C-alpha positions in Angstrom: 0.0 0.0 0.0 3.0 2.3 0.4 2.5 5.3 -1.9 -0.7 4.0 -3.4 -3.3 5.8 -1.2 -5.6 8.2 -3.0 -4.7 6.7 -6.4 -7.4 6.2 -9.0 -8.0 2.5 -9.5 -9.6 0.9 -12.5 -11.2 -2.5 -12.6 -11.6 -3.9 -16.2 -13.6 -7.0 -17.2 -13.7 -8.3 -20.7 -14.2 -11.5 -22.7 -14.8 -12.5 -26.3 -18.6 -12.0 -26.0 -18.3 -8.4 -24.9 -18.0 -5.7 -27.6 -17.0 -3.2 -24.9 -15.3 -4.3 -21.7 -16.9 -3.5 -18.3 -14.9 -0.7 -16.6 -15.3 0.8 -13.1 -13.2 3.3 -11.3 -12.6 4.1 -7.6 -10.2 5.9 -5.2 -7.9 3.6 -3.3 -8.0 4.3 0.5 -6.2 2.6 3.4 -6.5 2.8 7.2 -3.5 3.9 9.3 -3.7 3.4 13.1 -1.2 6.2 13.6 0.7 6.9 16.8 -0.6 6.2 20.3 -2.2 9.3 21.9 0.3 11.6 23.6 -1.0 13.7 26.5 0.5 16.9 27.8 -1.1 17.9 31.2 -1.1 21.6 32.4 1.8 22.6 34.6 0.6 26.1 35.6 -2.8 27.6 36.0 -1.6 30.7 34.2 1.2 30.9 31.6 2.3 29.2 28.5 1.9 25.6 29.7 -1.6 26.0 31.1 -3.4 24.0 28.5 -4.1 20.3 28.3 -3.2 18.8 24.8 -3.7 15.3 23.4 -2.1 14.5 20.0 -2.3 11.6 17.6 -0.2 11.6 14.4 -0.2 9.8 11.1 -3.7 8.3 11.3 -6.4 7.9 8.7 -9.2 8.5 9.1 -8.8 11.1 11.8 -9.6 9.6 15.2 -12.1 11.1 17.7 -10.4 12.4 20.8 -11.9 13.0 24.3 -10.3 14.3 27.5 -11.4 13.2 31.0 -10.5 14.6 34.4 -11.3 11.8 36.8 -14.6 10.5 35.7 -15.7 13.9 34.2 -15.7 14.4 30.5 -14.5 17.9 29.6 -17.0 19.6 27.4 -14.9 22.5 26.3 -12.3 20.4 24.3 -11.7 21.6 20.8 -10.2 19.2 18.2 -8.4 20.1 15.0 -7.4 17.6 12.2 -4.7 18.6 9.8 -4.3 16.6 6.6 -0.8 15.9 5.3 -0.9 15.5 1.5 2.4 13.8 1.3 1.6 11.0 3.7 -2.2 11.1 3.2 -2.7 11.0 7.0 -4.1 13.3 9.7 -2.5 14.9 12.7 -5.2 15.4 15.3 -5.0 17.7 18.3 -7.5 18.0 21.1 -7.1 21.0 23.4 -8.9 21.8 26.7 -9.6 25.5 26.4 -9.8 26.1 30.2 -7.7 24.9 33.1 -9.2 24.6 36.6 -7.2 24.4 39.8 -9.7 21.9 41.1 -8.1 19.4 38.8 -5.0 19.5 41.0 -4.1 16.0 42.4 -6.5 14.2 40.0 -5.9 12.0 36.9 -6.3 13.3 33.4 -6.9 10.8 30.5 -7.0 11.2 26.8 -9.1 8.6 24.9 -9.0 8.0 21.1 -11.6 6.1 19.2 -10.4 4.8 15.8 -12.2 3.0 12.9 -10.6 -0.3 12.0 -11.4 -3.1 9.6 -13.9 -4.8 11.9 -15.3 -1.8 13.8 -14.1 0.8 16.3 -11.3 0.5 18.9 -10.6 2.8 21.9 -7.2 3.4 23.6 -6.3 5.8 26.4 -3.3 7.4 28.0 -3.4 8.9 31.6 -1.3 11.2 33.7 -1.6 12.7 37.2 -2.1 16.4 37.4 -0.1 18.8 39.6 -1.0 22.3 38.7 1.0 25.2 40.2 -1.0 28.2 41.1 -0.7 31.2 43.5 -3.3 32.1 46.2 -5.9 34.6 45.1 -6.2 36.3 48.5 -4.4 37.0 51.8 -6.4 37.3 55.0 -5.4 39.0 58.2 -7.3 38.9 61.5 -6.6 40.7 64.8 -7.7 39.9 68.3 -6.9 42.7 70.8 -6.2 41.7 74.4 -6.0 44.1 77.2 -4.7 42.7 80.5 -4.6 44.3 83.9 -2.1 42.9 86.5 -1.5 44.7 89.8 -2.7 47.9 88.2 -0.3 47.5 85.2 -1.9 47.6 81.8 -0.6 45.3 79.0 -1.8 45.4 75.4 -1.4 42.4 73.2 -2.3 41.9 69.6 -3.1 38.2 68.7 -2.7 38.4 64.9 -3.2 35.7 62.2 -2.3 35.9 58.5 -3.5 33.2 56.1 -3.5 32.5 52.4 -6.2 30.7 50.6 -5.3 27.6 48.5 -2.1 27.5 46.5 0.4 25.1 45.1 3.1 25.0 46.3 2.6 26.6 49.7 3.6 30.2 50.0 5.9 31.9 52.5 4.4 34.4 55.0 6.4 37.1 56.8 5.5 39.7 59.5 7.1 43.1 59.7 6.5 46.5 61.3 7.7 50.0 60.9 8.7 50.3 64.6 11.5 48.1 66.0 10.0 48.4 69.5 7.0 46.3 68.5 8.0 43.0 69.9 6.8 39.4 69.2 5.8 37.6 72.4 5.2 34.3 70.6 4.6 32.9 67.1 3.7 29.7 65.3 3.1 28.8 61.7 1.7 25.8 59.8 0.8 24.6 56.4 -2.2 22.3 55.7 -2.4 20.4 52.4 -4.9 18.2 50.8 -5.0 16.9 47.2 -2.1 19.1 46.1 -3.6 22.3 47.5 -2.1 24.2 50.5 -3.2 26.7 53.1 -0.5 28.7 54.9 -1.1 30.3 58.3 1.3 32.4 60.5 0.1 33.5 63.9 2.0 36.1 66.1 1.4 37.7 69.4 2.7 41.3 69.6 3.3 43.3 72.8 2.4 46.9 72.2 2.1 50.1 74.2 -0.1 53.2 73.9 2.6 55.2 72.2 2.6 52.8 69.3 -1.0 53.7 68.2 -1.0 54.5 64.5 2.1 52.4 63.7 1.7 49.8 61.0 2.2 46.0 61.2 2.4 44.2 57.8 1.8 40.6 56.7 3.3 39.7 53.3 3.5 36.5 51.3 5.7 35.4 48.4 5.3 32.2 46.3 7.7 30.1 44.2 7.2 29.9 40.5 5.2 33.1 40.4 6.0 36.8 40.6 3.2 37.0 43.1 3.4 39.1 46.2 0.6 40.2 48.4 0.5 42.1 51.7 -2.0 43.4 54.2 -1.4 46.3 56.6 -2.9 46.8 60.1 -2.6 50.1 61.9 -2.4 49.7 65.7 -5.5 50.9 67.5 -6.1 50.5 71.2 -9.7 51.0 72.4 -10.0 52.8 75.7 -13.8 52.8 75.6 -14.2 49.8 78.0 -12.3 49.0 81.2 -12.6 45.9 83.3 -12.6 46.6 87.0 -12.5 44.7 90.2 -13.9 46.0 93.4 -10.7 45.0 95.3 -7.0 44.9 94.7 -4.4 42.1 94.9 -3.8 40.3 97.1 -7.0 39.3 98.9 -6.4 37.6 102.2 -9.0 35.0 103.2 -9.4 33.9 106.8 -11.1 30.8 108.2 -14.9 30.9 108.3 -14.8 34.0 106.0 -16.6 34.4 102.7 -15.5 37.1 100.3 -17.4 38.3 97.1 -15.4 39.8 94.3 -17.2 41.9 91.8 -15.9 42.2 88.2 -17.6 44.8 86.1 -17.3 46.6 82.8 -17.3 50.4 82.5 -17.5 52.3 79.2 -19.6 52.7 76.1 -21.9 49.7 75.2 -20.3 47.7 78.1 -23.4 45.7 79.0 -24.8 45.0 75.5 -21.9 43.4 73.7 -19.7 41.6 76.1 -19.6 38.2 77.9 -17.9 37.9 81.3 -16.5 34.9 83.1 -14.2 33.9 86.0 -11.3 31.4 85.5 -9.0 29.8 87.9 -5.2 29.5 87.3 -5.8 26.3 85.3 -8.0 28.3 82.8 -11.0 26.4 84.1 -14.2 28.5 83.8 -15.9 28.9 87.2 -18.7 31.3 86.3 -20.1 33.0 83.2 -22.5 35.9 82.6 -23.7 37.0 79.2 -24.5 40.6 78.4 -24.9 41.7 82.0 -21.8 43.8 82.4 -20.7 42.3 85.7 -19.9 38.9 87.2 -19.5 38.0 90.9 -17.1 35.5 92.3 -17.6 34.0 95.8 -14.4 33.0 97.6 -14.2 30.7 100.6 -11.2 29.9 102.8 -9.6 26.7 101.6 -6.3 26.5 103.5 -4.2 26.6 100.4 -1.6 29.3 100.5 -2.3 31.1 97.2 -4.3 31.0 94.0 -4.9 33.4 91.1 -8.3 34.1 89.6 -8.9 36.0 86.3 -12.0 37.9 85.2 -12.3 37.9 81.4 -14.6 39.9 79.2 -14.8 39.2 75.5 -16.6 40.1 72.3 -15.7 39.7 68.7 -11.9 40.3 68.2 -11.4 41.9 71.6 -10.6 40.5 75.0 -10.1 42.1 78.5 -8.5 40.3 81.4 -8.0 41.3 85.0 -6.2 39.0 87.5 -6.6 38.8 91.3 -4.3 37.0 93.7 -5.9 35.2 96.7 -4.1 34.2 99.8 -5.5 32.0 102.6 -4.0 32.9 106.0 
């Protein structure tokens, strides 16, 4: 068959009884299986290699190509068939016009269906997908903590910075425009599932009133992408509410003596937004009051030399804490 495809073929029948021979004509065609399907999976969500491509060469007739991700048939696949007049065969390309980051960690397969002498035959090639993509957003949250201890005020900012999903995970860094803003503690972690990662970096800053208006910045950078994102937070300390105790440390308890400590909020909207509770030194909640503005703690002589109790008030993104030392004597 080499070199004979597409030729005009003549069949001639004649014998002595025929004045004119029978003659019919036809075009000679052959079937070429062509190459096995070759699949190129996307490497990046954005960029030159972001398309999935399946290719079959030197086949006739042109095969029908389909692309699956997992068990889902992609509907937006476009196939083009180019005919080579020298070899009389087709080169077929199927392209997925869109790439989705939800494909990450799944298997992509290209299936070809070819016509052969005795019907149709299917064959497939599969590859695992690992798409690299940057996060689309960076989140920052702040929980303000105001502690009173022996009439000394301490302001803490419990801050969290988090990226949404990306691959690979991104690097998060904290910085500030004031070197005196100190980090009390920090921790960071990366959670990944099916090739998608979330990065979180938590810090606890110790700040003072003279740092109001200063800026703390969370920034993230990612490998493979010129992606950089940052979020700023200007330090703000609310002095609208104060958490007060009706006594000062230490409180001395005597045998057969009961002492009631009143913890109460002063300031704007103090009673309508806050929840109050008492905790012991093991952080065990002893008593809770909701939206009352005050919470009473009854103390009895126990014979133990010393304990510390803390009154805590909280609402969304803001905590107040006042501690009281108790001595049994």
